[in-house]
Structures are given as structure tokens and as C-alpha cells.
C-alpha positions in Angstrom: -29.2 192.3 28.8 -26.3 193.1 30.2 -24.5 195.8 27.7 -20.8 195.6 27.0 -18.9 197.3 24.3 -17.5 195.6 20.8 -13.9 195.8 19.1 -15.7 198.5 16.9 -17.2 200.5 19.5 -20.8 199.6 18.9 -22.8 199.0 22.1 -23.7 194.9 21.8 -26.6 193.2 24.1 -26.0 190.2 25.8 -28.4 188.1 23.7 -25.9 188.9 20.1 -27.5 192.0 19.1 -26.1 194.6 18.5 -26.9 198.7 17.9 -26.8 198.7 14.8 -29.7 196.0 14.4 -30.1 192.4 13.9 -29.6 191.8 10.3 -25.8 192.6 10.9 -24.7 190.4 13.7 -23.0 187.0 12.0 -24.4 184.8 14.7 -27.6 185.6 13.9 -27.2 185.6 10.5 -25.6 181.7 10.5 -28.4 181.0 13.0 -31.2 182.0 9.8 -29.2 179.9 7.7 -29.4 177.1 10.0 -33.0 177.2 10.3 -33.5 178.2 6.8 -31.4 174.1 5.8 -33.8 172.3 8.4 -36.5 173.8 6.9 -38.3 176.1 9.9 -39.6 178.9 8.1 -41.4 180.5 10.9 -39.1 181.0 13.1 -36.7 183.0 10.7 -39.8 184.8 9.9 -40.5 185.4 13.6 -36.6 185.7 14.7 -37.4 189.2 16.5 -39.8 188.3 18.3 -38.5 185.3 19.4 -35.8 187.0 20.7 -37.6 189.7 22.4 -39.8 186.9 23.8 -36.6 184.9 25.6 -35.4 187.9 26.8 -39.0 189.6 28.8 -39.4 185.7 30.0 -36.1 184.5 30.4 -36.9 181.0 29.6 -34.2 177.9 30.5 -32.8 176.7 27.0 -34.5 173.6 27.5 -38.1 175.9 27.5 -36.8 178.4 24.8 -36.2 175.7 22.6 -39.3 174.1 22.9 -41.1 177.2 22.7 -39.8 178.2 19.2 -40.1 174.0 18.0 -43.3 174.4 19.3 -45.0 177.2 17.1 -43.0 175.6 13.9 -45.2 172.3 14.9 -48.7 173.9 15.3 -47.3 175.7 12.2 -48.1 172.9 10.2 -50.8 171.3 11.7 
């Protein structure tokens, strides 16, 4: 993933994570709130692992969405 420097001087990766950790990123905080609102309980707990998987595997958007939702469904079965 490409790195760029934000106005605050922090390096940002193209996945939205900053050098100071995932919990500091407002986009990821909003994503966690959305997931909780939708009742998707597994994904927020595993978000860092899911993002690492996505960076390594580089799936397309549909494949990533299916991967995440598949894990949620498997938890409920």
C-alpha cells in the first residue's frame, strides 16, 4: 500500500491506517460504529485482522465484502 504524509505530518497508508494505530483513524472509528449499528459483531472485533488480510490478499471490493459477511454468517450458524 502506498504511504503518504498527512497535514499533521503523520504517515498514512493507503488503507486509511496511520502510524499511530488504527483506533486513531476517524474513518475506521466510523466504520466500527456502522458495523455495530448493523449488528455485525464479529467484524469490529477482528477489524485489524480483516484489514491485514485485505492488504495481503488484495481482493476486489465484492470479494472483500463477501469475505467479511461470510465470516459474520459463519459465526451465527
